[in-house]
Structure formats: structure tokens, C-alpha cells
N, CA, C and O atoms as a GROMACS GRO file, in nm:
protein
  192
    1UNK      N    1   0.091  -0.118  -0.005
    1UNK     CA    2   0.005   0.005   0.011
    1UNK      C    3   0.084   0.128  -0.003
    1UNK      O    4   0.185   0.140   0.067
    2UNK      N    5   0.050   0.220  -0.084
    2UNK     CA    6   0.125   0.362  -0.061
    2UNK      C    7   0.029   0.461  -0.030
    2UNK      O    8  -0.092   0.440  -0.037
    3UNK      N    9   0.084   0.577   0.009
    3UNK     CA   10  -0.004   0.690   0.047
    3UNK      C   11  -0.056   0.752  -0.080
    3UNK      O   12  -0.005   0.737  -0.190
    4UNK      N   13  -0.162   0.824  -0.055
    4UNK     CA   14  -0.228   0.899  -0.171
    4UNK      C   15  -0.125   0.990  -0.240
    4UNK      O   16  -0.122   1.007  -0.362
    5UNK      N   17  -0.048   1.041  -0.161
    5UNK     CA   18   0.061   1.138  -0.232
    5UNK      C   19   0.156   1.055  -0.317
    5UNK      O   20   0.178   1.092  -0.432
    6UNK      N   21   0.214   0.946  -0.269
    6UNK     CA   22   0.292   0.859  -0.333
    6UNK      C   23   0.219   0.797  -0.471
    6UNK      O   24   0.277   0.794  -0.580
    7UNK      N   25   0.099   0.754  -0.451
    7UNK     CA   26   0.023   0.712  -0.562
    7UNK      C   27   0.011   0.833  -0.676
    7UNK      O   28   0.016   0.804  -0.796
    8UNK      N   29  -0.004   0.953  -0.636
    8UNK     CA   30  -0.011   1.046  -0.730
    8UNK      C   31   0.124   1.069  -0.805
    8UNK      O   32   0.125   1.095  -0.925
    9UNK      N   33   0.234   1.058  -0.732
    9UNK     CA   34   0.358   1.076  -0.788
    9UNK      C   35   0.393   0.953  -0.881
    9UNK      O   36   0.454   0.972  -0.986
   10UNK      N   37   0.358   0.848  -0.848
   10UNK     CA   38   0.371   0.723  -0.945
   10UNK      C   39   0.282   0.743  -1.064
   10UNK      O   40   0.323   0.712  -1.175
   11UNK      N   41   0.160   0.794  -1.047
   11UNK     CA   42   0.076   0.817  -1.168
   11UNK      C   43   0.145   0.924  -1.253
   11UNK      O   44   0.156   0.911  -1.374
   12UNK      N   45   0.189   1.026  -1.190
   12UNK     CA   46   0.252   1.136  -1.266
   12UNK      C   47   0.375   1.065  -1.355
   12UNK      O   48   0.398   1.109  -1.468
   13UNK      N   49   0.441   0.973  -1.310
   13UNK     CA   50   0.568   0.918  -1.379
   13UNK      C   51   0.515   0.810  -1.459
   13UNK      O   52   0.596   0.744  -1.524
   14UNK      N   53   0.381   0.778  -1.465
   14UNK     CA   54   0.335   0.659  -1.548
   14UNK      C   55   0.364   0.525  -1.490
   14UNK      O   56   0.378   0.429  -1.566
   15UNK      N   57   0.374   0.512  -1.359
   15UNK     CA   58   0.393   0.399  -1.300
   15UNK      C   59   0.261   0.344  -1.233
   15UNK      O   60   0.202   0.403  -1.143
   16UNK      N   61   0.223   0.229  -1.284
   16UNK     CA   62   0.082   0.164  -1.231
   16UNK      C   63   0.114   0.086  -1.102
   16UNK      O   64   0.222   0.031  -1.079
   17UNK      N   65   0.010   0.088  -1.023
   17UNK     CA   66   0.016   0.006  -0.895
   17UNK      C   67  -0.018  -0.138  -0.916
   17UNK      O   68  -0.088  -0.173  -1.011
   18UNK      N   69   0.028  -0.215  -0.836
   18UNK     CA   70  -0.028  -0.354  -0.835
   18UNK      C   71  -0.145  -0.362  -0.729
   18UNK      O   72  -0.134  -0.314  -0.616
   19UNK      N   73  -0.248  -0.423  -0.774
   19UNK     CA   74  -0.367  -0.451  -0.678
   19UNK      C   75  -0.312  -0.526  -0.570
   19UNK      O   76  -0.247  -0.630  -0.586
   20UNK      N   77  -0.340  -0.467  -0.443
   20UNK     CA   78  -0.276  -0.542  -0.309
   20UNK      C   79  -0.328  -0.686  -0.301
   20UNK      O   80  -0.248  -0.771  -0.263
   21UNK      N   81  -0.452  -0.723  -0.331
   21UNK     CA   82  -0.494  -0.863  -0.328
   21UNK      C   83  -0.427  -0.947  -0.426
   21UNK      O   84  -0.401  -1.064  -0.396
   22UNK      N   85  -0.394  -0.898  -0.546
   22UNK     CA   86  -0.334  -0.977  -0.645
   22UNK      C   87  -0.188  -0.984  -0.613
   22UNK      O   88  -0.129  -1.090  -0.636
   23UNK      N   89  -0.125  -0.882  -0.561
   23UNK     CA   90   0.006  -0.879  -0.508
   23UNK      C   91   0.032  -0.994  -0.411
   23UNK      O   92   0.128  -1.069  -0.426
   24UNK      N   93  -0.049  -1.007  -0.317
   24UNK     CA   94  -0.054  -1.094  -0.211
   24UNK      C   95  -0.064  -1.238  -0.256
   24UNK      O   96   0.006  -1.324  -0.202
   25UNK      N   97  -0.155  -1.268  -0.362
   25UNK     CA   98  -0.160  -1.390  -0.423
   25UNK      C   99  -0.036  -1.428  -0.513
   25UNK      O  100  -0.001  -1.544  -0.531
   26UNK      N  101   0.019  -1.328  -0.563
   26UNK     CA  102   0.142  -1.377  -0.649
   26UNK      C  103   0.253  -1.414  -0.548
   26UNK      O  104   0.322  -1.514  -0.567
   27UNK      N  105   0.270  -1.332  -0.438
   27UNK     CA  106   0.375  -1.372  -0.353
   27UNK      C  107   0.347  -1.516  -0.285
   27UNK      O  108   0.437  -1.596  -0.263
   28UNK      N  109   0.223  -1.537  -0.257
   28UNK     CA  110   0.200  -1.667  -0.190
   28UNK      C  111   0.226  -1.785  -0.291
   28UNK      O  112   0.276  -1.892  -0.257
   29UNK      N  113   0.184  -1.753  -0.428
   29UNK     CA  114   0.210  -1.862  -0.526
   29UNK      C  115   0.366  -1.874  -0.539
   29UNK      O  116   0.413  -1.986  -0.556
   30UNK      N  117   0.440  -1.775  -0.531
   30UNK     CA  118   0.590  -1.777  -0.544
   30UNK      C  119   0.649  -1.858  -0.440
   30UNK      O  120   0.734  -1.945  -0.463
   31UNK      N  121   0.603  -1.831  -0.327
   31UNK     CA  122   0.657  -1.902  -0.196
   31UNK      C  123   0.618  -2.044  -0.212
   31UNK      O  124   0.698  -2.130  -0.175
   32UNK      N  125   0.500  -2.078  -0.264
   32UNK     CA  126   0.453  -2.214  -0.265
   32UNK      C  127   0.519  -2.292  -0.377
   32UNK      O  128   0.557  -2.406  -0.350
   33UNK      N  129   0.540  -2.243  -0.507
   33UNK     CA  130   0.576  -2.314  -0.608
   33UNK      C  131   0.703  -2.238  -0.680
   33UNK      O  132   0.746  -2.295  -0.781
   34UNK      N  133   0.756  -2.138  -0.646
   34UNK     CA  134   0.859  -2.082  -0.699
   34UNK      C  135   0.999  -2.148  -0.692
   34UNK      O  136   1.022  -2.227  -0.601
   35UNK      N  137   1.085  -2.122  -0.776
   35UNK     CA  138   1.219  -2.200  -0.766
   35UNK      C  139   1.303  -2.151  -0.636
   35UNK      O  140   1.323  -2.035  -0.600
   36UNK      N  141   1.342  -2.263  -0.579
   36UNK     CA  142   1.425  -2.235  -0.453
   36UNK      C  143   1.543  -2.171  -0.481
   36UNK      O  144   1.598  -2.116  -0.386
   37UNK      N  145   1.598  -2.164  -0.599
   37UNK     CA  146   1.727  -2.103  -0.618
   37UNK      C  147   1.712  -1.955  -0.655
   37UNK      O  148   1.816  -1.890  -0.667
   38UNK      N  149   1.592  -1.894  -0.675
   38UNK     CA  150   1.569  -1.755  -0.709
   38UNK      C  151   1.613  -1.678  -0.586
   38UNK      O  152   1.583  -1.705  -0.469
   39UNK      N  153   1.695  -1.570  -0.631
   39UNK     CA  154   1.746  -1.475  -0.526
   39UNK      C  155   1.651  -1.362  -0.500
   39UNK      O  156   1.648  -1.304  -0.391
   40UNK      N  157   1.570  -1.329  -0.606
   40UNK     CA  158   1.490  -1.215  -0.611
   40UNK      C  159   1.358  -1.245  -0.710
   40UNK      O  160   1.369  -1.307  -0.815
   41UNK      N  161   1.247  -1.196  -0.664
   41UNK     CA  162   1.122  -1.190  -0.750
   41UNK      C  163   1.090  -1.057  -0.760
   41UNK      O  164   1.099  -0.978  -0.666
   42UNK      N  165   1.045  -1.021  -0.897
   42UNK     CA  166   0.998  -0.881  -0.924
   42UNK      C  167   0.869  -0.886  -0.998
   42UNK      O  168   0.860  -0.946  -1.106
   43UNK      N  169   0.759  -0.819  -0.938
   43UNK     CA  170   0.635  -0.813  -0.996
   43UNK      C  171   0.607  -0.665  -1.037
   43UNK      O  172   0.646  -0.572  -0.966
   44UNK      N  173   0.544  -0.649  -1.144
   44UNK     CA  174   0.509  -0.518  -1.185
   44UNK      C  175   0.378  -0.520  -1.249
   44UNK      O  176   0.335  -0.621  -1.305
   45UNK      N  177   0.303  -0.393  -1.242
   45UNK     CA  178   0.181  -0.386  -1.304
   45UNK      C  179   0.188  -0.346  -1.449
   45UNK      O  180   0.085  -0.330  -1.515
   46UNK      N  181   0.301  -0.332  -1.496
   46UNK     CA  182   0.311  -0.278  -1.633
   46UNK      C  183   0.308  -0.385  -1.736
   46UNK      O  184   0.314  -0.350  -1.854
   47UNK      N  185   0.300  -0.513  -1.705
   47UNK     CA  186   0.316  -0.607  -1.797
   47UNK      C  187   0.456  -0.620  -1.857
   47UNK      O  188   0.470  -0.664  -1.971
   48UNK      N  189   0.554  -0.587  -1.788
   48UNK     CA  190   0.696  -0.603  -1.813
   48UNK      C  191   0.745  -0.741  -1.818
   48UNK      O  192   0.864  -0.764  -1.838
   0.00000   0.00000   0.00000
């Protein structure tokens, strides 16, 4: 979650926010089925 001020700044820069519920589900999926050797996991709302 971000503050409204930070959300506005992200929007000004064209950065989309990840839905909190979807972000939590992605994290849980990664913890349950992700590769153990992964050092980092990056999720974006931009389709990157």
C-alpha cells in the first residue's frame, strides 16, 4: 500500500500500482511453487 501522495507521484511518472490482493496472491504462489534458487522476485503492474 502507498500513501495517496505517493500514488499521485507514481501516476505522474506513468507507474501503475499492483492491486494489493493480486500482489499478495502472487507472493503466496511464488513461496509455494517458485524456484528455490531464485534470489529475487520482481512483480510489476506494467506487463513488463
